[in-house]
C-alpha positions, 0 to 999 in steps of 0.5 A: 289520853296517852299512857305513861309507863303503863302496862299495855293494856249543900250550899247554893254556891256549890250548885250547877244547873240547880243540882249539887256539885257533888252529884254532878262531879262523880259521873263527870270525873269517872268519865275521865274528862279533864276539860269537863271536870276542870270547867265544873270545878272552876264554876264551883269555887270563888276567889273572893277574899284572895289576892289574885294576880294573873298572867305574871310573865316569867319568860319570853314565850306566849305561854311563859305566864302564871297566875299567883293566888294569895291569902290576904295578910299572909307574911312569909307563907309557904309558896307553892308552884303548881304545874299542870298535866296533859301529856306535855301537849295540852292543859293550861292554867285556867283549867287549874284555878281550883288548885290556886284557890284551894291552897290559898284558902289553906294559907299558901301563896300558890302559883299555877303556871303555863309552859311550853308544849310539845311537840313543838317543844321538847324536853328539857323546854318545859322543865327549864320553864318550871325552873324559870317560873320558880325563880320569878315566883321566888323573887315576887313572893315577898310582895305577895306574903310568900316566903322566898325560901319557903318554896314547894313544887307540886305537879300532876301527871306530866306536871309531876314529871316536870316538878320532880325533874326540876328540883331533883336534877341539880342542873335546872335550879343551878341554871335558873339561879334558884338556891336549892335550899330554898325549895323545902319539898316536892309533891308529885301526883300521879307522875310518870318519873320512870318509864321508857317513853320510846314505847308510848305516844308521849315520845313526841315530848322528848328528843329523838334518839334520847333514852330514859337514862338521859331523861327520866327523873329517877335517874337524876336524884341529887343527894341533897334534894328536899323531901318528897310526897308522891301520891299514887291513884289506886285505879290509875290506868294512865300512869302505871304505879311502878313510876312511883315505886321506882322514883321512891327507890331512887330517892331512898338510895340517895338518902332523900326523904320520901313518902309514897302514898296510894289513895284508894278508889281514885283514878288519874283524874279524881286524884287531882280533882280531890284537891278542889275544896268542894270535892275533898269527899272523893279522897284525902289528896288536899289534906295530904298535900297540906300535912306535907307542907306543914311538916316541912315549911320553914318556920 
């Protein structure tokens, strides 16, 4: 797992192999195995009662697809685009089915997207993918009960970078044809928004010769950006918390409302896993996301 801006250094359906999920999840997640954690989470949830549309295409590349999870009988609901992490080189929507299920159960239309990966695809390819996915999601939202002007963009780790950069840099939404006012809020979870990528293995996700001033989201904040929620894991050893501090400072300088919250005892993996309904005992990530959406949704 590469580092981003770090300093050198009991219901029956919630069981797996006959054991309660909560007993299995703690050691698994503590071991920082994203793939194993995602498999466990996805086995523990059901999308029964939700309307799920898979592999909705938003672009020409094989990875330009997303899955949409919608509550039944929704109308004008907040509509969330979720972007996975993985150092821009790994990860997929299938591993994050628990996110779509969790937020759809909360009443939100939720798309979980794939995007082009590095090193074959470097910045800004994956940011452009997020903007293109948001455009298609906005167009399709009314048909699945979502609000086209009630959009939220949310991402974890590298996906947090993608989410913030997509919305805060005025270029990307404009080029994709997404009205900036349609995005009501941005949620970044353990994202690397402000670091010198040239010193880390993640440099392969960025153009050779590129600089942080040209690429990092904290350098690109537009003054009319929507409110932000930045969630930080107290025990994150993958993405250094200074990223969120710098991002918060840049947003405040631009006059953009921002809430930065440090979640005690959580790490880079568990802060995201706590979005899953069976794992909310790990921490308040899911509730904080819901509270933010409720505070900023269009009524």
